[in-house]
N, C-alpha and C positions, 0 to 999 in steps of 0.2 A: 797497135792503134790502141791506146789505154782510154777505159772508160771513165768519165768525170764524175768524181762523187756527188750525189745528190745534194749533200749538203754544202756541199762548192756550188752544184748550179743554183742553189735555192738564193744564194745572195749576189750569182750575176746579173750586172747591170750593164746595159752600152755605156762607156763611158762618154758618148757625147749626147744622145740625148734622154740618157736615164732609164731607159723604159728596158722589159723585158725582152729576152732573146729565146731564141731554139737552137736544141742543139742536135746535132744531126752527127751522130756518133761513128758514121759510115763515113763521113766525108772530112771528118775532123774539123767540125768548123760550128759555129755559134754564129747565127743570122736574126739579124734585124731588119724586118720589114719592111718598117716603115722609112728607114733610110735606103734600103735596098744594099745593105751591107754585109759583108760577113768579116769573122775574127775567127783565125787559125788556131788551132791547139797542137803545138808542138811538144812532142814528146810529154803529153800530159797535162802539159801548161797551157792554159788560155791568155793568147796574146792581146792584151785588150788596150792595146794604142791604137789611137784616132788614126796617127800616121802609117802605122803598119794595116789599117782596116781593106779590104777590097770591096770596091765597089762593085755591084753585079750592072750586069747590060738586062734590059729590064724583060728579056725574056727567060733570063737563067732565075733572075728573081720572083718571077711567076710559076718558073717550076718549083721551088724551092715552096712557095706559099701554098700550092696545091698539093704538094707531099706533106706539108702541117697538117691542111685538111685530112687528107686520104690517111693518113696514119694514125690521126688526134692526138700529134704532139704539144706537149702542156708548155708553156712558156716558162722560163726560168723562175718567174714568179708572178703574181699575180697583184693589183690592188684592187681596194672594193669599186673603186668608179672606173676601172679600166677594162675594155673590151678586147677580147684576143683580135687580134692584127689590126 
């Protein structure tokens, strides 16, 4: 498992909705709570292809949202008018 550089995380966005993601280093995924989708990180490289994203079951997406809240995870980026989740 390789940690992604903060400089890379700061610019990563979902290729579909262009919104921020949440990085779960222990799962090697970037999570989009709006679309309930994860993008895998393989060998330290985020696979940001829409066709390779995995759509989660609602219960799994809810579990990751709860982790975001409980662990205080920051999104990959924020904009002035955007709210978390």
